[in-house]
N, C-alpha and C positions, 0 to 999 in steps of 0.2 A: 799524392792521390795513387799514384803508380803502386806505393807500398800497400796502401789500403784495398786496392782492387785485387793484388796479387795475394794480399792474406786471406781475404774473403774466398777467392777463386781456389786456393790451396784448401782451405776446410771444406769447402763445397766439393771438390774431388774426392777428398778423402771419404767423406758421406756417402757419396754416391758410390763409390768402390763397395764400400760394407754393405748398403741398401741393395745394390744391385747382386753381390753375393748371397744375400740373405734371403732375397725373392727367389733368386734361381734355385737354390736349396730347397725352399718350402714347396715351390710347383714342381720341382724336381722328384719329390718323393712320390707323387701321384702317377708319374709317368715310369718310377722304377716300381711301384705296387703293380701295374700293368704288366709290366716286363716280367716281373716275379712268376705272376700266371702263367706266361708264355713260356718261359726257361726252366719252371720248377720240374724237377725230375729228370732233366738230359744234364744238367751237371754244367757250370760255368767256372772259369779260373778268375782270380782276381784281376789279372790283365785283361781279359775279357769286358768285365764291369768297368774297370777303368775307361776302357775305349768306348763302351756304350755311353757312359757317363758324358765323356767330352762331345761325343757326336749330338748329344739331346741338348746341350747348351745353346746353339745358335737358335734353334726352335724357340726356345723361351726367350731369347733376347727381344724378340719383337714386341712381346708385353711387357717385361719387366725393364727393360731401359726407359720408357716414359714413366713407369712407376717409381722408379729409383731417382729420376730426376726429379719428380714432385716431391717425392719424401726427403730427400736431400736439401731441396730448396726451403721446404718447409722446417725443417730441424734448424738449418742454419739462419735463415733469417728469423726464426723464432726466437734463438738464443741472442740474436743480435737485438731484437726487440724487446727481450726479456730484461737484458743489460742496457737498454736505452741507448744503445750505439746508433741505431736509426736516428733517433732525435738529434743525436750530437753531429752525425753525417749531415743531416738536413740544416742545421743550424751553421754548419761550415759553409753552406752555399751549394751543395750537391742536390740536383734535381732526383726524383725517383729513378727515373732511366739510368743515370749514373750509378747510383746505388746498385741496381739490379744488372750492372755491367757483368757480373761474374756468370750469373745466370744466362745470359745472352750468349757468352762464349761457349758455357757447357751445352746449352739447349742446342745450340748451332751443330756443335761436335755430335751431340747423341743423335741429331735429325740425320745428318750423312753416316752415321755408324748403323741406323737403323735401315737406311736406304741400302746400304750395302747387304744388309743381314735379309732384307726383303728380295732383293734383286739377285742375290749370289750366294751368301753363306748359308741362309737358310734351307735352301732348295738342295746344295751340295752336301749338307749336313743329313739331311733326309735320307738322301739316296745312300750314304756311307752307312747310316745306321740300318736301314734295311739290308744291305749287304753284309754288315758285321753280323746282325742276328741271324739271315740266311746260312751264312758260312759256319756260325755255331750250331746250328740245328743241323746242317749236313754232317759236321765234324762228329757230333757228339750223340745226337740222337739213335743211331745204330748200338753205340756201347753203353747207352744209358738202360737199354733193355737188358737186365742182368739174367743169368739163368738161374732158375730155382727159386725165382721172387716174381710176385704179382706186381705189374707196372701199370699205373692209371694215370701216366701223362697226359694222355688225350682224353677228351671229355666224354663221358658216356662209355668209355672202353677200358676195358681189363685185359692185359695181355702176360700170357706166362710161357716161358720155353724152358725146356728140358736141358737143353745141349746148346751150347755156342761151339759153332765148328772154326769160324773165323770172325773177323770184325763186322761182316754184313751178313753172314750165313749162320743160320741156326737150324735146331731139330726139336722135333717133340712141341708143335705149338699149339697152345689153346686160347682163344680168343672170345672173350664175350663182349659182344656188341650191342648197345641198347641206345643206339643215336635216332632209331625209330621206335618210338616207345610202344607202338601198337604191334610191330614185328620185331622183338628181339630174337636176337640169332648166336648161335655159337658155333663157332668156326675151329675144326680141328684139322692139322695138317702133319704130315711127316716132315716136311722142310720147307724151309721158305728163306728168301733174301730182304734186307731191309735197304732201302735206297732212297733219296731224295731226287725230285725231278725239277721242281720250280718253288721259289719263295719257300712258303711253309707246308707244303704237302709232302707228306710221307707215305711211300709206296710199300706195301708189304706183300711181295710176290710169293705167294703160297704154292706149294706142289703137293698132289697126292692126298688129298683131304675130302672132308663133306661138310655140308652147312646145315645145321639143325635150325629152321624158322618157326617160331610160335606166334600163331595168331587165333586169339580166341581160346577155344577147346582142340584146335587143330595144330598139327606139326607136321611140317614139311621137312623131307631130307633128301638134299642134293648132293651129288658126288663130283668130285671135278678133278683133273689132272694139273690143270693151270689155273690160277685165280689171282688176280691183282685187287687186292684192298687198298684204298686211298684214304689215309687218315690226315687230319689238319688239327694243328697246334692253334690254342685259342690266340688269334692275332689280329681281332678288329680293329686294334689301335694303332697298328703298324702297316697294314695292308693297303691304306689310302695312298692314291698318288698324288692328290693336289697339292701336297706339303713339297712335293717332289719338283713341282713346276715352277719356273720364273714367271714374272707378270706376262713377259712378251709371250712364253709358250701358252699360258693361261688363254690369253687373247686369242692366239691361233687355235686353241681348242673350241672357244666359244664360238666361233664361226662355224664350226663343223657339227654343233648342236643345236637342238630347238630350243625355243625360249625356255619351256618348263625344265628341261635337262640341264640348261646352261646357269639356272638361278644360283646353284651352290657353287659354281666357277666365278660368276660375278660377286657374290659376297666374298669371296677369297680373294678376288682381285682388288676390290674397294678395302678391305683389311690390309693389303701389302702396303696400299698408299696413305689409308688414312692414318693408322698406327705410327709411321715415321711421321706424319706432319702433326700427330699429336704433341710431339716434343716441342715443336714452334709456339703452340699454343700455350704450352705450360710455362715457356718464358715468360708471358704476360699474366698467367694465372697464379703462379707460385707465390712471388715475393710479396703481393699485396694479400694474399690469402694467408700467409704467415702473420702480417698485422691484424687481420681480421681476428685470427685465434686469440689475440691479446697477449696477456702476461703467463698463459698455461705452460708456456715451456716446451721442451723436447717432446714430454708425453702428449701434449694438446696437437702440436703438430703433426705427430705420427698418427693419432687417432683421426685428426681431420684429414689428412692425405689417403688413408685406407678408406675413409668413407666417400671422399670423392671419386676414387677410383672404382670402387664398388658399385656406387650408384651409375657411373659412366658405363661400366661392363653390364650392368644390368638394362642399361637402356639399350646397349649395343645387341644383345640377346633377343630383347624383346623385338627391336626393330626388324632382325634377321628373321624371327619366327614370323613376325608379319608379312614379310615378304615371300617365305615359304608356303604360307597359307594364302597367298595370291591377294592380299587386302591392299598392300602399296607397292610402289615401284621399287625395283631394287636399290637404286641409288639413294632414294630418300630415308629408307631403312637403315642404309649403311652410314650414310653421312650425317643423318640428324644428330645424334650423340655429339659429335665433333663441332657440329655447328652451333648448336646449344651452348657447349662449352666453351667455344671461341667467343660467342656474343658476351658470354658473362665475365670472360677474361679481360675483354676490352673496356667494358664498363668499369669494373672495380679497378684496373689499372690506370684508367682515364682519371678515375675520382683520387686515387693516392697522386698522381703526377699534377694535378690540379693544387694540391694542397700548397 
């Protein structure tokens, strides 16, 4: 029996690692696309991108670990069912819980791993990711604005410099600022300095120049000795602080907020707990679901697993939207998908166990 359990567990772990790597790669693409909009035009080295990719991984684990657990269970137990090995194991005297022992071990490991991600690794990696991006921006933005070329790294803003005196000091500056569509403006200055102050804010400290502001048919011209222009790279996806908080810090922050402002924090807290617990639910949901898939093999298991998780995530998002709209209480919206999946898992596992 030990040899059988070890063989199933070995196949399960191998399939789990492959599934986890594939899912992380797919979900990472969306993050990297957003990062490319943030970092395009300022230049990043291969080493910078490797570090960024490394810091992104723990943020994805919270979702991909349960997904990989379900997919690997469906693929392995679907293969066992397709080869009639489940029938042989049952005829040898093993009950369905014994047959599922490898999933119990792997699911328990996934639960503790996801709890570590939720409480420590995820917040730490989010902080490191923000610091890494900030350091790249601080180091490379002044150098990215090259002399004699128009730069459009900043949204609705075009910058041209005639001469670079040093890394941060430039001369002959022309800036077209179209952030306010109703009042576009042109700034011209003899000299300026580029530096970063905090996070993604870029300060353009201009000297001896003037501003032309257009409003309708009127033009206003303002002269200045010193003018500090603040620009911001597109960073909506990485400026949030919730991902950097541990569940304990989220609880402390909730106490300081009113109910309306605390809703997003409540939902974040529920996610941090419900997604690791999902691994326990999937222990009892995966093996019987693989048998329900019948003789469809690996492709059927893969399709069924993706369908289940798509439905679960849709219910989760729908429940959270109802909470934000004030239709239901936050813990009902956050936990309903897990409760529904848990009840369903209990029923189908009980049915297979009773055979």
